mmCIF file of the N, C-alpha and C atoms, coordinates in Angstrom:
data_MODEL
# 
_entry.id   MODEL 
# 
loop_
_atom_site.group_PDB 
_atom_site.id 
_atom_site.type_symbol 
_atom_site.label_atom_id 
_atom_site.label_alt_id 
_atom_site.label_comp_id 
_atom_site.label_asym_id 
_atom_site.label_entity_id 
_atom_site.label_seq_id 
_atom_site.pdbx_PDB_ins_code 
_atom_site.Cartn_x 
_atom_site.Cartn_y 
_atom_site.Cartn_z 
_atom_site.occupancy 
_atom_site.B_iso_or_equiv 
_atom_site.pdbx_formal_charge 
_atom_site.auth_seq_id 
_atom_site.auth_comp_id 
_atom_site.auth_asym_id 
_atom_site.auth_atom_id 
_atom_site.pdbx_PDB_model_num 
ATOM 1   N N  . MET A 1 1  ? 15.133  -2.649 -18.659 1.00 0.00 ? 1  MET A N  1 
ATOM 2   C CA . MET A 1 1  ? 13.801  -2.579 -18.101 1.00 0.00 ? 1  MET A CA 1 
ATOM 3   C C  . MET A 1 1  ? 12.825  -1.923 -19.085 1.00 0.00 ? 1  MET A C  1 
ATOM 4   N N  . LYS A 1 2  ? 13.275  -0.843 -19.730 1.00 0.00 ? 2  LYS A N  1 
ATOM 5   C CA . LYS A 1 2  ? 12.405  -0.144 -20.665 1.00 0.00 ? 2  LYS A CA 1 
ATOM 6   C C  . LYS A 1 2  ? 12.041  -1.036 -21.853 1.00 0.00 ? 2  LYS A C  1 
ATOM 7   N N  . LYS A 1 3  ? 12.975  -1.887 -22.264 1.00 0.00 ? 3  LYS A N  1 
ATOM 8   C CA . LYS A 1 3  ? 12.698  -2.782 -23.382 1.00 0.00 ? 3  LYS A CA 1 
ATOM 9   C C  . LYS A 1 3  ? 11.594  -3.773 -23.022 1.00 0.00 ? 3  LYS A C  1 
ATOM 10  N N  . TYR A 1 4  ? 11.618  -4.289 -21.787 1.00 0.00 ? 4  TYR A N  1 
ATOM 11  C CA . TYR A 1 4  ? 10.603  -5.233 -21.348 1.00 0.00 ? 4  TYR A CA 1 
ATOM 12  C C  . TYR A 1 4  ? 9.241   -4.558 -21.243 1.00 0.00 ? 4  TYR A C  1 
ATOM 13  N N  . LEU A 1 5  ? 9.235   -3.329 -20.746 1.00 0.00 ? 5  LEU A N  1 
ATOM 14  C CA . LEU A 1 5  ? 7.985   -2.580 -20.639 1.00 0.00 ? 5  LEU A CA 1 
ATOM 15  C C  . LEU A 1 5  ? 7.402   -2.299 -22.019 1.00 0.00 ? 5  LEU A C  1 
ATOM 16  N N  . LEU A 1 6  ? 8.255   -1.918 -22.951 1.00 0.00 ? 6  LEU A N  1 
ATOM 17  C CA . LEU A 1 6  ? 7.807   -1.671 -24.320 1.00 0.00 ? 6  LEU A CA 1 
ATOM 18  C C  . LEU A 1 6  ? 7.259   -2.945 -24.955 1.00 0.00 ? 6  LEU A C  1 
ATOM 19  N N  . ALA A 1 7  ? 7.966   -4.046 -24.781 1.00 0.00 ? 7  ALA A N  1 
ATOM 20  C CA . ALA A 1 7  ? 7.523   -5.316 -25.354 1.00 0.00 ? 7  ALA A CA 1 
ATOM 21  C C  . ALA A 1 7  ? 6.192   -5.750 -24.745 1.00 0.00 ? 7  ALA A C  1 
ATOM 22  N N  . ALA A 1 8  ? 6.029   -5.577 -23.443 1.00 0.00 ? 8  ALA A N  1 
ATOM 23  C CA . ALA A 1 8  ? 4.782   -5.960 -22.778 1.00 0.00 ? 8  ALA A CA 1 
ATOM 24  C C  . ALA A 1 8  ? 3.622   -5.093 -23.248 1.00 0.00 ? 8  ALA A C  1 
ATOM 25  N N  . SER A 1 9  ? 3.869   -3.798 -23.401 1.00 0.00 ? 9  SER A N  1 
ATOM 26  C CA . SER A 1 9  ? 2.786   -2.912 -23.827 1.00 0.00 ? 9  SER A CA 1 
ATOM 27  C C  . SER A 1 9  ? 2.391   -3.184 -25.281 1.00 0.00 ? 9  SER A C  1 
ATOM 28  N N  . LEU A 1 10 ? 3.353   -3.480 -26.126 1.00 0.00 ? 10 LEU A N  1 
ATOM 29  C CA . LEU A 1 10 ? 3.029   -3.809 -27.512 1.00 0.00 ? 10 LEU A CA 1 
ATOM 30  C C  . LEU A 1 10 ? 2.259   -5.124 -27.599 1.00 0.00 ? 10 LEU A C  1 
ATOM 31  N N  . GLY A 1 11 ? 2.665   -6.086 -26.803 1.00 0.00 ? 11 GLY A N  1 
ATOM 32  C CA . GLY A 1 11 ? 1.971   -7.370 -26.791 1.00 0.00 ? 11 GLY A CA 1 
ATOM 33  C C  . GLY A 1 11 ? 0.556   -7.244 -26.256 1.00 0.00 ? 11 GLY A C  1 
ATOM 34  N N  . ALA A 1 12 ? 0.384   -6.463 -25.207 1.00 0.00 ? 12 ALA A N  1 
ATOM 35  C CA . ALA A 1 12 ? -0.942  -6.285 -24.613 1.00 0.00 ? 12 ALA A CA 1 
ATOM 36  C C  . ALA A 1 12 ? -1.859  -5.527 -25.557 1.00 0.00 ? 12 ALA A C  1 
ATOM 37  N N  . SER A 1 13 ? -1.325  -4.562 -26.271 1.00 0.00 ? 13 SER A N  1 
ATOM 38  C CA . SER A 1 13 ? -2.181  -3.795 -27.168 1.00 0.00 ? 13 SER A CA 1 
ATOM 39  C C  . SER A 1 13 ? -2.690  -4.659 -28.319 1.00 0.00 ? 13 SER A C  1 
ATOM 40  N N  . GLN A 1 14 ? -1.898  -5.598 -28.784 1.00 0.00 ? 14 GLN A N  1 
ATOM 41  C CA . GLN A 1 14 ? -2.347  -6.491 -29.853 1.00 0.00 ? 14 GLN A CA 1 
ATOM 42  C C  . GLN A 1 14 ? -3.475  -7.393 -29.360 1.00 0.00 ? 14 GLN A C  1 
ATOM 43  N N  . ILE A 1 15 ? -3.376  -7.846 -28.123 1.00 0.00 ? 15 ILE A N  1 
ATOM 44  C CA . ILE A 1 15 ? -4.428  -8.685 -27.556 1.00 0.00 ? 15 ILE A CA 1 
ATOM 45  C C  . ILE A 1 15 ? -5.716  -7.871 -27.419 1.00 0.00 ? 15 ILE A C  1 
ATOM 46  N N  . ALA A 1 16 ? -5.598  -6.645 -26.957 1.00 0.00 ? 16 ALA A N  1 
ATOM 47  C CA . ALA A 1 16 ? -6.777  -5.796 -26.767 1.00 0.00 ? 16 ALA A CA 1 
ATOM 48  C C  . ALA A 1 16 ? -7.445  -5.478 -28.105 1.00 0.00 ? 16 ALA A C  1 
ATOM 49  N N  . LEU A 1 17 ? -6.669  -5.259 -29.124 1.00 0.00 ? 17 LEU A N  1 
ATOM 50  C CA . LEU A 1 17 ? -7.235  -4.930 -30.425 1.00 0.00 ? 17 LEU A CA 1 
ATOM 51  C C  . LEU A 1 17 ? -7.848  -6.142 -31.113 1.00 0.00 ? 17 LEU A C  1 
ATOM 52  N N  . ALA A 1 18 ? -7.442  -7.342 -30.711 1.00 0.00 ? 18 ALA A N  1 
ATOM 53  C CA . ALA A 1 18 ? -7.901  -8.536 -31.389 1.00 0.00 ? 18 ALA A CA 1 
ATOM 54  C C  . ALA A 1 18 ? -9.199  -9.100 -30.815 1.00 0.00 ? 18 ALA A C  1 
ATOM 55  N N  . HIS A 1 19 ? -9.717  -8.538 -29.710 1.00 0.00 ? 19 HIS A N  1 
ATOM 56  C CA . HIS A 1 19 ? -10.928 -9.108 -29.124 1.00 0.00 ? 19 HIS A CA 1 
ATOM 57  C C  . HIS A 1 19 ? -12.145 -8.823 -30.018 1.00 0.00 ? 19 HIS A C  1 
ATOM 58  N N  . PRO A 1 20 ? -13.165 -9.665 -29.952 1.00 0.00 ? 20 PRO A N  1 
ATOM 59  C CA . PRO A 1 20 ? -14.289 -9.543 -30.870 1.00 0.00 ? 20 PRO A CA 1 
ATOM 60  C C  . PRO A 1 20 ? -15.192 -8.336 -30.611 1.00 0.00 ? 20 PRO A C  1 
ATOM 61  N N  . GLY A 1 21 ? -15.077 -7.715 -29.466 1.00 0.00 ? 21 GLY A N  1 
ATOM 62  C CA . GLY A 1 21 ? -15.896 -6.542 -29.187 1.00 0.00 ? 21 GLY A CA 1 
ATOM 63  C C  . GLY A 1 21 ? -17.096 -6.865 -28.323 1.00 0.00 ? 21 GLY A C  1 
ATOM 64  N N  . HIS A 1 22 ? -17.964 -5.885 -28.169 1.00 0.00 ? 22 HIS A N  1 
ATOM 65  C CA . HIS A 1 22 ? -19.155 -6.052 -27.348 1.00 0.00 ? 22 HIS A CA 1 
ATOM 66  C C  . HIS A 1 22 ? -20.251 -5.117 -27.851 1.00 0.00 ? 22 HIS A C  1 
ATOM 67  N N  . ASP A 1 23 ? -21.417 -5.281 -27.293 1.00 0.00 ? 23 ASP A N  1 
ATOM 68  C CA . ASP A 1 23 ? -22.591 -4.544 -27.739 1.00 0.00 ? 23 ASP A CA 1 
ATOM 69  C C  . ASP A 1 23 ? -22.591 -3.128 -27.153 1.00 0.00 ? 23 ASP A C  1 
ATOM 70  N N  . HIS A 1 24 ? -22.408 -2.132 -27.983 1.00 0.00 ? 24 HIS A N  1 
ATOM 71  C CA . HIS A 1 24 ? -22.416 -0.740 -27.516 1.00 0.00 ? 24 HIS A CA 1 
ATOM 72  C C  . HIS A 1 24 ? -23.827 -0.199 -27.370 1.00 0.00 ? 24 HIS A C  1 
ATOM 73  N N  . GLN A 1 25 ? -24.830 -0.951 -27.776 1.00 0.00 ? 25 GLN A N  1 
ATOM 74  C CA . GLN A 1 25 ? -26.217 -0.521 -27.651 1.00 0.00 ? 25 GLN A CA 1 
ATOM 75  C C  . GLN A 1 25 ? -26.840 -0.946 -26.321 1.00 0.00 ? 25 GLN A C  1 
ATOM 76  N N  . HIS A 1 26 ? -26.149 -1.787 -25.576 1.00 0.00 ? 26 HIS A N  1 
ATOM 77  C CA . HIS A 1 26 ? -26.669 -2.247 -24.284 1.00 0.00 ? 26 HIS A CA 1 
ATOM 78  C C  . HIS A 1 26 ? -26.712 -1.076 -23.316 1.00 0.00 ? 26 HIS A C  1 
ATOM 79  N N  . TRP A 1 27 ? -27.687 -1.074 -22.413 1.00 0.00 ? 27 TRP A N  1 
ATOM 80  C CA . TRP A 1 27 ? -27.856 0.053  -21.491 1.00 0.00 ? 27 TRP A CA 1 
ATOM 81  C C  . TRP A 1 27 ? -26.660 0.230  -20.560 1.00 0.00 ? 27 TRP A C  1 
ATOM 82  N N  . ALA A 1 28 ? -25.910 -0.833 -20.283 1.00 0.00 ? 28 ALA A N  1 
ATOM 83  C CA . ALA A 1 28 ? -24.790 -0.751 -19.356 1.00 0.00 ? 28 ALA A CA 1 
ATOM 84  C C  . ALA A 1 28 ? -23.477 -0.372 -20.033 1.00 0.00 ? 28 ALA A C  1 
ATOM 85  N N  . ALA A 1 29 ? -23.471 -0.241 -21.349 1.00 0.00 ? 29 ALA A N  1 
ATOM 86  C CA . ALA A 1 29 ? -22.226 0.029  -22.068 1.00 0.00 ? 29 ALA A CA 1 
ATOM 87  C C  . ALA A 1 29 ? -21.624 1.376  -21.663 1.00 0.00 ? 29 ALA A C  1 
ATOM 88  N N  . GLU A 1 30 ? -22.433 2.411  -21.598 1.00 0.00 ? 30 GLU A N  1 
ATOM 89  C CA . GLU A 1 30 ? -21.927 3.747  -21.249 1.00 0.00 ? 30 GLU A CA 1 
ATOM 90  C C  . GLU A 1 30 ? -21.363 3.801  -19.824 1.00 0.00 ? 30 GLU A C  1 
ATOM 91  N N  . PRO A 1 31 ? -22.088 3.315  -18.805 1.00 0.00 ? 31 PRO A N  1 
ATOM 92  C CA . PRO A 1 31 ? -21.517 3.338  -17.453 1.00 0.00 ? 31 PRO A CA 1 
ATOM 93  C C  . PRO A 1 31 ? -20.244 2.505  -17.332 1.00 0.00 ? 31 PRO A C  1 
ATOM 94  N N  . ILE A 1 32 ? -20.193 1.393  -18.028 1.00 0.00 ? 32 ILE A N  1 
ATOM 95  C CA . ILE A 1 32 ? -18.999 0.550  -17.951 1.00 0.00 ? 32 ILE A CA 1 
ATOM 96  C C  . ILE A 1 32 ? -17.798 1.280  -18.544 1.00 0.00 ? 32 ILE A C  1 
ATOM 97  N N  . HIS A 1 33 ? -17.997 1.976  -19.667 1.00 0.00 ? 33 HIS A N  1 
ATOM 98  C CA . HIS A 1 33 ? -16.895 2.715  -20.266 1.00 0.00 ? 33 HIS A CA 1 
ATOM 99  C C  . HIS A 1 33 ? -16.446 3.857  -19.359 1.00 0.00 ? 33 HIS A C  1 
ATOM 100 N N  . ILE A 1 34 ? -17.385 4.545  -18.748 1.00 0.00 ? 34 ILE A N  1 
ATOM 101 C CA . ILE A 1 34 ? -17.030 5.642  -17.840 1.00 0.00 ? 34 ILE A CA 1 
ATOM 102 C C  . ILE A 1 34 ? -16.284 5.101  -16.627 1.00 0.00 ? 34 ILE A C  1 
ATOM 103 N N  . LEU A 1 35 ? -16.774 4.013  -16.035 1.00 0.00 ? 35 LEU A N  1 
ATOM 104 C CA . LEU A 1 35 ? -16.100 3.429  -14.873 1.00 0.00 ? 35 LEU A CA 1 
ATOM 105 C C  . LEU A 1 35 ? -14.710 2.924  -15.231 1.00 0.00 ? 35 LEU A C  1 
ATOM 106 N N  . THR A 1 36 ? -14.555 2.381  -16.414 1.00 0.00 ? 36 THR A N  1 
ATOM 107 C CA . THR A 1 36 ? -13.240 1.932  -16.852 1.00 0.00 ? 36 THR A CA 1 
ATOM 108 C C  . THR A 1 36 ? -12.283 3.113  -16.980 1.00 0.00 ? 36 THR A C  1 
ATOM 109 N N  . ALA A 1 37 ? -12.752 4.212  -17.560 1.00 0.00 ? 37 ALA A N  1 
ATOM 110 C CA . ALA A 1 37 ? -11.918 5.407  -17.698 1.00 0.00 ? 37 ALA A CA 1 
ATOM 111 C C  . ALA A 1 37 ? -11.540 5.963  -16.325 1.00 0.00 ? 37 ALA A C  1 
ATOM 112 N N  . ILE A 1 38 ? -12.482 5.967  -15.391 1.00 0.00 ? 38 ILE A N  1 
ATOM 113 C CA . ILE A 1 38 ? -12.191 6.442  -14.031 1.00 0.00 ? 38 ILE A CA 1 
ATOM 114 C C  . ILE A 1 38 ? -11.156 5.540  -13.362 1.00 0.00 ? 38 ILE A C  1 
ATOM 115 N N  . ALA A 1 39 ? -11.292 4.234  -13.536 1.00 0.00 ? 39 ALA A N  1 
ATOM 116 C CA . ALA A 1 39 ? -10.346 3.294  -12.933 1.00 0.00 ? 39 ALA A CA 1 
ATOM 117 C C  . ALA A 1 39 ? -8.942  3.480  -13.502 1.00 0.00 ? 39 ALA A C  1 
ATOM 118 N N  . ILE A 1 40 ? -8.841  3.652  -14.808 1.00 0.00 ? 40 ILE A N  1 
ATOM 119 C CA . ILE A 1 40 ? -7.532  3.856  -15.436 1.00 0.00 ? 40 ILE A CA 1 
ATOM 120 C C  . ILE A 1 40 ? -6.918  5.162  -14.944 1.00 0.00 ? 40 ILE A C  1 
ATOM 121 N N  . THR A 1 41 ? -7.733  6.210  -14.859 1.00 0.00 ? 41 THR A N  1 
ATOM 122 C CA . THR A 1 41 ? -7.252  7.498  -14.363 1.00 0.00 ? 41 THR A CA 1 
ATOM 123 C C  . THR A 1 41 ? -6.778  7.381  -12.918 1.00 0.00 ? 41 THR A C  1 
ATOM 124 N N  . ALA A 1 42 ? -7.513  6.630  -12.107 1.00 0.00 ? 42 ALA A N  1 
ATOM 125 C CA . ALA A 1 42 ? -7.125  6.446  -10.708 1.00 0.00 ? 42 ALA A CA 1 
ATOM 126 C C  . ALA A 1 42 ? -5.795  5.702  -10.588 1.00 0.00 ? 42 ALA A C  1 
ATOM 127 N N  . VAL A 1 43 ? -5.602  4.692  -11.401 1.00 0.00 ? 43 VAL A N  1 
ATOM 128 C CA . VAL A 1 43 ? -4.334  3.936  -11.368 1.00 0.00 ? 43 VAL A CA 1 
ATOM 129 C C  . VAL A 1 43 ? -3.167  4.827  -11.784 1.00 0.00 ? 43 VAL A C  1 
ATOM 130 N N  . ILE A 1 44 ? -3.355  5.601  -12.843 1.00 0.00 ? 44 ILE A N  1 
ATOM 131 C CA . ILE A 1 44 ? -2.293  6.506  -13.298 1.00 0.00 ? 44 ILE A CA 1 
ATOM 132 C C  . ILE A 1 44 ? -2.009  7.569  -12.233 1.00 0.00 ? 44 ILE A C  1 
ATOM 133 N N  . GLY A 1 45 ? -3.059  8.122  -11.655 1.00 0.00 ? 45 GLY A N  1 
ATOM 134 C CA . GLY A 1 45 ? -2.883  9.119  -10.599 1.00 0.00 ? 45 GLY A CA 1 
ATOM 135 C C  . GLY A 1 45 ? -2.160  8.561  -9.388  1.00 0.00 ? 45 GLY A C  1 
ATOM 136 N N  . THR A 1 46 ? -2.514  7.355  -9.005  1.00 0.00 ? 46 THR A N  1 
ATOM 137 C CA . THR A 1 46 ? -1.845  6.710  -7.876  1.00 0.00 ? 46 THR A CA 1 
ATOM 138 C C  . THR A 1 46 ? -0.373  6.466  -8.188  1.00 0.00 ? 46 THR A C  1 
ATOM 139 N N  . ALA A 1 47 ? -0.075  6.052  -9.401  1.00 0.00 ? 47 ALA A N  1 
ATOM 140 C CA . ALA A 1 47 ? 1.319   5.819  -9.791  1.00 0.00 ? 47 ALA A CA 1 
ATOM 141 C C  . ALA A 1 47 ? 2.125   7.118  -9.724  1.00 0.00 ? 47 ALA A C  1 
ATOM 142 N N  . PHE A 1 48 ? 1.563   8.213  -10.230 1.00 0.00 ? 48 PHE A N  1 
ATOM 143 C CA . PHE A 1 48 ? 2.257   9.501  -10.155 1.00 0.00 ? 48 PHE A CA 1 
ATOM 144 C C  . PHE A 1 48 ? 2.447   9.944  -8.705  1.00 0.00 ? 48 PHE A C  1 
ATOM 145 N N  . TYR A 1 49 ? 1.417   9.756  -7.884  1.00 0.00 ? 49 TYR A N  1 
ATOM 146 C CA . TYR A 1 49 ? 1.508   10.136 -6.470  1.00 0.00 ? 49 TYR A CA 1 
ATOM 147 C C  . TYR A 1 49 ? 2.615   9.361  -5.766  1.00 0.00 ? 49 TYR A C  1 
ATOM 148 N N  . ILE A 1 50 ? 2.660   8.066  -5.982  1.00 0.00 ? 50 ILE A N  1 
ATOM 149 C CA . ILE A 1 50 ? 3.685   7.233  -5.338  1.00 0.00 ? 50 ILE A CA 1 
ATOM 150 C C  . ILE A 1 50 ? 5.080   7.605  -5.851  1.00 0.00 ? 50 ILE A C  1 
ATOM 151 N N  . ALA A 1 51 ? 5.189   7.854  -7.164  1.00 0.00 ? 51 ALA A N  1 
ATOM 152 C CA . ALA A 1 51 ? 6.486   8.230  -7.731  1.00 0.00 ? 51 ALA A CA 1 
ATOM 153 C C  . ALA A 1 51 ? 6.976   9.546  -7.142  1.00 0.00 ? 51 ALA A C  1 
ATOM 154 N N  . ARG A 1 52 ? 6.086   10.529 -7.017  1.00 0.00 ? 52 ARG A N  1 
ATOM 155 C CA . ARG A 1 52 ? 6.477   11.823 -6.434  1.00 0.00 ? 52 ARG A CA 1 
ATOM 156 C C  . ARG A 1 52 ? 6.845   11.666 -4.967  1.00 0.00 ? 52 ARG A C  1 
ATOM 157 N N  . LYS A 1 53 ? 6.109   10.832 -4.256  1.00 0.00 ? 53 LYS A N  1 
ATOM 158 C CA . LYS A 1 53 ? 6.387   10.598 -2.834  1.00 0.00 ? 53 LYS A CA 1 
ATOM 159 C C  . LYS A 1 53 ? 7.756   9.935  -2.670  1.00 0.00 ? 53 LYS A C  1 
ATOM 160 N N  . GLN A 1 54 ? 8.054   8.946  -3.516  1.00 0.00 ? 54 GLN A N  1 
ATOM 161 C CA . GLN A 1 54 ? 9.347   8.269  -3.460  1.00 0.00 ? 54 GLN A CA 1 
ATOM 162 C C  . GLN A 1 54 ? 10.475  9.227  -3.809  1.00 0.00 ? 54 GLN A C  1 
ATOM 163 N N  . LYS A 1 55 ? 10.248  10.073 -4.816  1.00 0.00 ? 55 LYS A N  1 
ATOM 164 C CA . LYS A 1 55 ? 11.267  11.037 -5.222  1.00 0.00 ? 55 LYS A CA 1 
ATOM 165 C C  . LYS A 1 55 ? 11.542  12.029 -4.091  1.00 0.00 ? 55 LYS A C  1 
ATOM 166 N N  . ALA A 1 56 ? 10.514  12.501 -3.422  1.00 0.00 ? 56 ALA A N  1 
ATOM 167 C CA . ALA A 1 56 ? 10.688  13.432 -2.308  1.00 0.00 ? 56 ALA A CA 1 
ATOM 168 C C  . ALA A 1 56 ? 11.391  12.740 -1.139  1.00 0.00 ? 56 ALA A C  1 
ATOM 169 N N  . LYS A 1 57 ? 11.083  11.472 -0.922  1.00 0.00 ? 57 LYS A N  1 
ATOM 170 C CA . LYS A 1 57 ? 11.708  10.729 0.173   1.00 0.00 ? 57 LYS A CA 1 
ATOM 171 C C  . LYS A 1 57 ? 13.208  10.536 -0.091  1.00 0.00 ? 57 LYS A C  1 
ATOM 172 N N  . ASN A 1 58 ? 13.563  10.292 -1.343  1.00 0.00 ? 58 ASN A N  1 
ATOM 173 C CA . ASN A 1 58 ? 14.969  10.066 -1.705  1.00 0.00 ? 58 ASN A CA 1 
ATOM 174 C C  . ASN A 1 58 ? 15.786  11.345 -1.639  1.00 0.00 ? 58 ASN A C  1 
ATOM 175 N N  . HIS A 1 59 ? 15.161  12.494 -1.756  1.00 0.00 ? 59 HIS A N  1 
ATOM 176 C CA . HIS A 1 59 ? 15.882  13.771 -1.694  1.00 0.00 ? 59 HIS A CA 1 
ATOM 177 C C  . HIS A 1 59 ? 16.189  14.186 -0.260  1.00 0.00 ? 59 HIS A C  1 
ATOM 178 N N  . ASP A 1 60 ? 15.495  13.600 0.704   1.00 0.00 ? 60 ASP A N  1 
ATOM 179 C CA . ASP A 1 60 ? 15.737  13.953 2.120   1.00 0.00 ? 60 ASP A CA 1 
ATOM 180 C C  . ASP A 1 60 ? 16.928  13.273 2.692   1.00 0.00 ? 60 ASP A C  1 
# 
């Protein structure tokens, strides 16, 4: 499983790095970057919350 996750993350990072980019001077660039960071943080936080909840459930 870890090998597949590693392969997927390496493949996805190459795709992300290969995109042509976007205009950082546009007025919406800053809010979009902040909202993206908040969304990523929320997904990671939710994953940790669910993992801890599952771990606590399995210990009972």
